[in-house]
C-alpha positions as CSV (number, residue, x, y, z in Angstrom):
1,M,-61.9,5.2,46.3
2,V,-61.8,1.5,47.2
3,K,-63.8,0.6,50.3
4,T,-61.7,-1.6,52.6
5,I,-63.3,-3.9,55.2
6,E,-62.4,-2.8,58.7
7,G,-59.9,-5.1,60.2
8,S,-59.1,-7.0,57.0
9,R,-55.6,-5.8,56.5
10,A,-54.4,-6.9,60.0
11,A,-56.9,-9.5,60.9
12,P,-55.5,-12.1,63.3
13,R,-57.1,-15.0,61.4
14,T,-56.2,-15.1,57.7
15,P,-57.2,-18.4,56.2
16,S,-58.4,-16.4,53.1
17,I,-55.0,-14.9,52.3
18,D,-52.4,-16.7,50.3
19,A,-50.2,-13.7,49.4
20,D,-48.8,-15.4,46.2
21,E,-52.4,-16.1,45.0
22,V,-53.5,-12.5,45.6
23,A,-50.5,-11.1,43.8
24,K,-51.1,-13.5,40.8
25,F,-54.7,-12.4,40.3
26,S,-53.9,-8.7,41.0
27,A,-51.4,-8.8,38.0
28,M,-54.3,-10.0,35.8
29,A,-56.9,-7.6,37.1
30,A,-57.2,-5.4,34.0
31,D,-58.1,-8.4,31.9
32,W,-61.2,-9.5,33.8
33,W,-63.8,-8.2,31.3
34,N,-62.0,-9.3,28.1
35,P,-63.9,-12.3,26.9
36,T,-60.9,-13.5,24.8
37,G,-58.3,-12.7,27.4
38,K,-56.8,-14.5,30.4
39,F,-60.2,-15.1,32.0
40,K,-61.8,-16.5,28.8
41,P,-62.5,-19.8,30.6
42,L,-64.6,-18.0,33.2
43,H,-66.5,-16.2,30.6
44,R,-67.3,-19.5,28.9
45,L,-68.2,-21.0,32.3
46,N,-70.5,-18.2,33.4
47,P,-73.7,-19.1,31.5
48,V,-74.1,-22.5,33.1
49,R,-73.1,-21.4,36.6
50,L,-75.4,-18.3,36.4
51,K,-78.3,-20.5,35.3
52,F,-77.5,-22.9,38.2
53,I,-77.4,-20.2,40.8
54,R,-80.6,-18.6,39.6
55,G,-82.5,-21.9,39.5
56,T,-81.2,-22.9,42.9
57,A,-82.2,-19.6,44.5
58,E,-85.7,-19.8,42.8
59,R,-86.3,-23.2,44.2
60,H,-84.9,-22.6,47.6
61,F,-86.7,-19.3,48.3
62,G,-89.9,-20.2,46.4
63,L,-89.3,-17.4,43.8
64,A,-91.3,-16.9,40.6
65,A,-89.4,-18.6,37.8
66,G,-88.8,-16.4,34.8
67,A,-89.3,-13.1,36.7
68,V,-87.2,-10.2,35.5
69,K,-85.7,-9.6,39.0
70,P,-86.3,-12.9,40.9
71,L,-83.7,-12.1,43.5
72,D,-85.2,-8.8,44.5
73,G,-85.1,-8.3,48.3
74,L,-82.3,-10.9,48.8
75,R,-78.9,-9.9,50.2
76,L,-76.1,-11.7,48.4
77,L,-72.3,-12.0,49.1
78,D,-69.9,-12.8,46.2
79,I,-66.8,-13.7,48.1
80,G,-63.6,-13.7,46.0
81,C,-65.6,-11.7,43.4
82,G,-62.6,-10.8,41.2
83,G,-63.6,-8.3,38.6
84,G,-67.3,-8.9,39.1
85,L,-68.2,-11.4,36.5
86,V,-70.9,-12.9,38.7
87,S,-71.7,-9.9,40.9
88,E,-73.0,-7.9,38.0
89,P,-75.5,-10.5,36.7
90,M,-76.7,-11.1,40.3
91,C,-77.3,-7.4,40.7
92,R,-79.2,-7.3,37.4
93,L,-81.4,-10.2,38.8
94,G,-82.4,-7.8,41.6
95,A,-80.1,-8.9,44.5
96,S,-78.5,-6.5,46.8
97,V,-74.9,-7.5,46.1
98,T,-71.7,-7.2,48.2
99,G,-68.6,-8.2,46.4
100,V,-65.4,-8.9,48.4
101,D,-61.9,-9.7,47.1
102,A,-58.5,-9.7,48.8
103,S,-57.0,-8.0,45.7
104,E,-57.5,-4.2,45.7
105,A,-56.7,-4.2,42.0
106,N,-59.6,-6.6,41.3
107,I,-62.0,-4.4,43.3
108,K,-60.9,-1.3,41.3
109,T,-61.6,-3.1,38.1
110,A,-65.0,-4.3,39.4
111,L,-65.9,-0.8,40.6
112,T,-65.0,0.8,37.3
113,H,-66.9,-1.7,35.2
114,A,-70.0,-1.6,37.4
115,A,-70.1,2.2,37.2
116,E,-69.9,2.0,33.4
117,Q,-72.9,-0.3,33.5
118,G,-74.8,1.9,35.9
119,L,-74.9,-0.9,38.5
120,D,-74.9,-0.2,42.3
121,I,-72.8,-2.9,43.8
122,D,-71.1,-2.7,47.3
123,Y,-67.5,-3.7,46.4
124,R,-65.0,-4.0,49.1
125,A,-61.3,-5.0,49.4
126,G,-61.0,-7.5,52.2
127,T,-61.6,-11.0,53.4
128,A,-64.4,-13.1,54.9
129,E,-62.6,-12.9,58.3
130,G,-62.8,-9.1,58.0
131,L,-66.5,-9.2,57.4
132,I,-66.9,-11.4,60.5
133,D,-64.7,-9.3,62.7
134,A,-66.6,-6.2,61.6
135,G,-69.9,-7.7,62.6
136,E,-71.3,-7.8,59.1
137,S,-75.0,-8.6,58.8
138,L,-75.7,-12.1,57.5
139,F,-76.6,-12.8,53.9
140,N,-79.4,-14.8,52.2
141,I,-77.0,-16.1,49.6
142,V,-73.2,-16.5,49.8
143,L,-71.5,-17.4,46.5
144,N,-68.1,-19.0,46.9
145,L,-67.0,-19.6,43.3
146,E,-63.6,-20.7,42.1
147,V,-61.9,-19.2,45.2
148,V,-61.5,-22.0,47.8
149,E,-58.6,-23.5,45.7
150,H,-56.7,-20.3,46.1
151,V,-56.9,-19.7,49.9
152,A,-54.4,-20.5,52.6
153,D,-56.7,-22.8,54.7
154,A,-59.6,-24.2,52.7
155,H,-61.4,-25.9,55.6
156,Q,-61.4,-22.8,57.8
157,F,-62.3,-20.5,54.9
158,L,-65.4,-22.6,54.1
159,K,-66.4,-22.5,57.8
160,D,-65.9,-18.8,58.0
161,T,-67.8,-18.0,54.8
162,A,-70.6,-20.4,55.9
163,S,-71.0,-18.4,59.1
164,L,-72.0,-15.4,57.0
165,V,-75.2,-17.3,55.8
166,R,-78.3,-16.3,57.7
167,P,-80.7,-19.0,58.9
168,G,-82.8,-20.2,56.0
169,G,-80.1,-19.0,53.6
170,L,-77.8,-20.9,51.2
171,M,-74.3,-21.1,50.0
172,I,-73.0,-22.3,46.6
173,V,-69.4,-23.4,46.4
174,A,-67.7,-24.1,43.0
175,S,-64.2,-25.4,42.8
176,L,-61.8,-27.9,41.2
177,S,-61.5,-31.5,42.5
178,R,-58.1,-32.8,43.5
179,T,-58.0,-35.7,41.1
180,A,-55.6,-37.0,38.4
181,K,-58.2,-36.0,35.8
182,A,-58.2,-32.4,37.1
183,L,-54.4,-32.3,37.1
184,A,-54.4,-33.5,33.5
185,T,-57.1,-31.3,32.1
186,A,-57.4,-28.1,34.4
187,V,-53.7,-27.7,34.9
188,I,-51.6,-29.4,32.3
189,G,-54.1,-29.2,29.5
190,A,-55.6,-25.8,30.1
191,E,-52.4,-24.0,31.2
192,Y,-49.5,-25.8,29.5
193,V,-51.0,-27.4,26.3
194,L,-54.0,-25.3,25.2
195,G,-52.9,-22.0,26.9
196,W,-56.4,-21.2,28.0
197,L,-55.0,-19.9,31.3
198,P,-51.6,-18.4,32.2
199,R,-49.2,-21.0,33.4
200,G,-49.2,-21.2,37.2
201,T,-52.8,-20.1,37.6
202,H,-53.6,-23.2,39.6
203,D,-51.7,-25.2,42.2
204,W,-53.2,-28.7,42.0
205,S,-52.2,-29.5,45.6
206,K,-54.6,-26.8,46.7
207,F,-57.6,-28.3,44.9
208,V,-60.3,-29.7,47.2
209,T,-62.6,-32.7,46.8
210,P,-66.4,-32.5,47.0
211,N,-66.2,-34.6,50.2
212,E,-63.8,-32.2,51.8
213,V,-66.1,-29.3,51.0
214,R,-69.1,-31.2,52.4
215,T,-67.2,-32.0,55.6
216,A,-66.2,-28.4,56.2
217,L,-69.8,-27.2,55.6
218,L,-71.2,-29.8,57.9
219,A,-68.8,-28.7,60.6
220,A,-70.2,-25.2,60.1
221,G,-73.8,-26.3,60.7
222,M,-74.8,-26.3,57.0
223,T,-76.7,-29.0,55.2
224,P,-74.9,-29.7,52.0
225,E,-76.4,-31.5,49.0
226,P,-74.5,-34.0,46.8
227,A,-72.1,-32.2,44.4
228,T,-73.0,-31.4,40.8
229,G,-70.4,-31.7,38.1
230,V,-69.7,-29.2,35.4
231,V,-68.0,-30.5,32.2
232,F,-66.7,-28.8,29.1
233,K,-67.9,-30.1,25.7
234,P,-65.1,-29.3,23.1
235,L,-67.3,-29.7,20.0
236,S,-69.8,-27.1,21.1
237,G,-67.4,-25.0,23.3
238,A,-70.0,-25.0,26.1
239,W,-70.1,-26.1,29.7
240,I,-72.9,-28.3,30.9
241,L,-74.1,-29.8,34.2
242,S,-73.1,-33.4,34.7
243,D,-72.8,-36.3,37.2
244,D,-69.0,-36.2,36.6
245,T,-67.4,-34.2,39.5
246,A,-63.8,-35.3,38.8
247,V,-62.8,-31.9,37.6
248,N,-65.2,-29.0,38.1
249,F,-68.0,-29.3,40.7
250,M,-70.6,-27.2,42.6
251,V,-72.0,-27.9,46.1
252,V,-75.2,-26.3,47.4
253,A,-75.5,-26.0,51.2
254,R,-78.4,-24.7,53.2
255,R,-78.5,-23.3,56.7
256,P,-81.4,-24.6,58.7
257,E,-84.0,-22.1,59.8
258,A,-83.7,-23.0,63.5
């Protein structure tokens, strides 16, 4: 049975919910764990972003680099978790993981796969606003990965998710920048020319810039760092970290202790 966050279905504030976006990803839910299917780009992207998340957490919390379970004792929220492509590795690294997604179909996929892997992950169908309204305890780490470009109100969504970070904790946001280069590569190239993603997966007008992300996080009382770019290398087929934030980027933000 899928656990639903109390208040999520009829929450009075719904910046997380764009009904068309939820329906779109619900239709693709069964394909989440197919490395050559519709989510192939995310499978390729996963190694670099997982390494980035782990390294950021180790530095921020003073954790032992190279430990088997460096995130042991940390409470982590994967908001917009989809089928669990990031939630599962974070659980294996020792974190107590809560994965939340507005699509019940995605959560069913995530629950099934985690059970097959013997992983204990708290998956819930719902929204960030539902967690807030239900009085959810705060998290050491909030991961906000490739979701902000799919919500109804990006600025409010970022503020809401930031409010779930406990003092001394951190948030990592990953998204697509609203630039001509992103339109040409992430939408036209990836969806219409190369066919890496189903056509219509992304709406370029909903992309956000690194500065817009930083502005929202500052308004939420967070201390954001400069964005880090992530670029694809066609010859190797790998993603690497870069200074180029014109397409994919990540922003780390910390909540002060005080």
